[in-house]
Residue, then its C-alpha position, 0 to 999 in steps of 0.5 A: m730779567a728772563s729770556t727764553v732760549s730753545g724752550s727753556t727759561a734763562f735768568t740774567f741779572q743786571a748790576d744795580p748802578d747805585t750799589g757800587t762795587f766792593k772797591r768803591r765801598f772800601g774806598d768810602v769807608s777808608n775816606f771816612f777814617f782818613d780823608s787826605e783830600n780834605g784833611k779830615v779824620l772820622g769826618k772832622t778836621f783837626q781844628q774841629w777835633l781840637f775845639g771839641a776836645l777843648f770844649y769837653i775838657a773845659f766842661y768836665c773841669c767845671i763839673v769837677a770844680l763845682m763838685l769840689a766846691c760843694g764838698a768844701v762847703v759841706y766839710q766846713t759844716l762838719d765837726w770831726n769830733m761830734p755829729r751834726l745832729t744830736a739829741q732828738n734830731s739824731i736817728l737814735q733819738l737819745s735812746p741806745s740799744l743793746g748789742f751782744r757777743p759772741l756774734p761770728d755770723s751777723s746774719t743770725t742771732l743764734i748761739r749754738f754749741i756742744k757742751g765741752n766740745k772746744r773744737q766745735y765752739s772755738i769760733l764763738q770763743d775766738n769771737l769773744e776773745a777778739y772783742l775783749l782784746f781791746y779791753e786789755n790794759q795795755n790796749q786801753v791807752t791814748d796818745t798821752g798815756a793811760m786813760v782815766d782810772c775811775k775805780t774810785y767813782n761811785k756816782r757820776r764823774p765830774q763834768l770837767e772829766w767828761d772829755k777823757a775816757c774811763r778805763f774799763e776794768l776787765q776784772d769787773l766781769g767776774k771770774k766765771c766768764i773768762k777765757q780760761q774756762d771757755f766762757g762757760m761753754r766747757y760746762g754748758q753754762p754759757c756767758v753772753l757779753l752785752k754792751l750798750n751801743r754808743v749815743f753821742d753825749w747821752h747821759p743816763e738818768n736815775y729814776h726820780n722815785d721808787s714808784d718810777i722803778p719798773s716792778e721787774i727790777k725793783d728788787t735788784y735796782l742800784p742807783y747810778y747804774v743802767h740796770l740790765k735784766c734778761f727774760g725768756v720770751t715765752p713762759a717755756d723759755e723762762d723755765n728752760m733758761g733757768r737762773i741768771e747771773y750778771y757781772p757786774a751785778g748792777g749793770f752799766h755804771f754811769k761813770y762811763f758816760p757820756f760818750r763824746n768820741q773821747q780818744g780810747y773810749r771803750s763801751p762798758l760791758v756786762f757778762v750774762r751767765f746762764p748756769s742752769m740752762s736746759m740742754h737740747i732746747l732752743v731758748m729765746i732770750e730778750c735782755r733790756a736796759y733800764a734807765r729813766n731816759i731809755r725807751q724800750n721797744s722790741v720791734e724797733r730794737v731800742g733799749t733791748v736785744r734778742f738772741e737764742l741759745l741752744v746747748d747740745 
């Protein structure tokens, strides 16, 4: 509202009766938190709060009970010793893949080291030693004692023994790929450890006829072995890779299969040694496992594994 006094304009303000004073507003807020006249806290009486709390307690108890019931039903259908889906119903579809060590960094498949520089390649050596530690004889034991000694088996084990694990003999990996020689890295002749990944109740099969054996392994194939062979990815890689040695020579013996979650089971191993690797050149290598019932697919990484070697 404006008024004129002695030629000048003055403004006066009239309080809005609906706005209320600070004291009134503070009182409204206080009443909301605790209304002593009506016995309300945060706008609700004690009985309302009690009924609300009881409702939510009962509601969440029902949800928890439903979850526990569903979990109990699921657990009743599970077998802790074998997967529910096996054979062609499993994600692996009875075709194992290969893995390799050393692999200190899972984000890369490059194995690079400086020849004779133990300080530089110690991380690779430690990775191999840590993995092989589980294969020491004193660590290959079960609750009932040592595992089955399978040295005498040249073919498959009798089916009656499949529920027990074979002890893997480290001496089968030869005398050139040992920690005392830094797994060949001291001399620029690296050893790469390969393993066949576990597939429950998978049985490797021999080729029925000589004509079924792939041409690349026909000269070295041995029955009752999952054969192993490594290649250079390109012709240049093949030249720079040089010759290869395998320990044991045959590959993965059938006597270590099938895997049935036996106590103390260890996957069989093969060391691949590269004694004539070219220096200062990156070499891409692919290794393949061979058996009549192993499917090989480099894209899907089934039955194969790829890695790179660089020796400086």
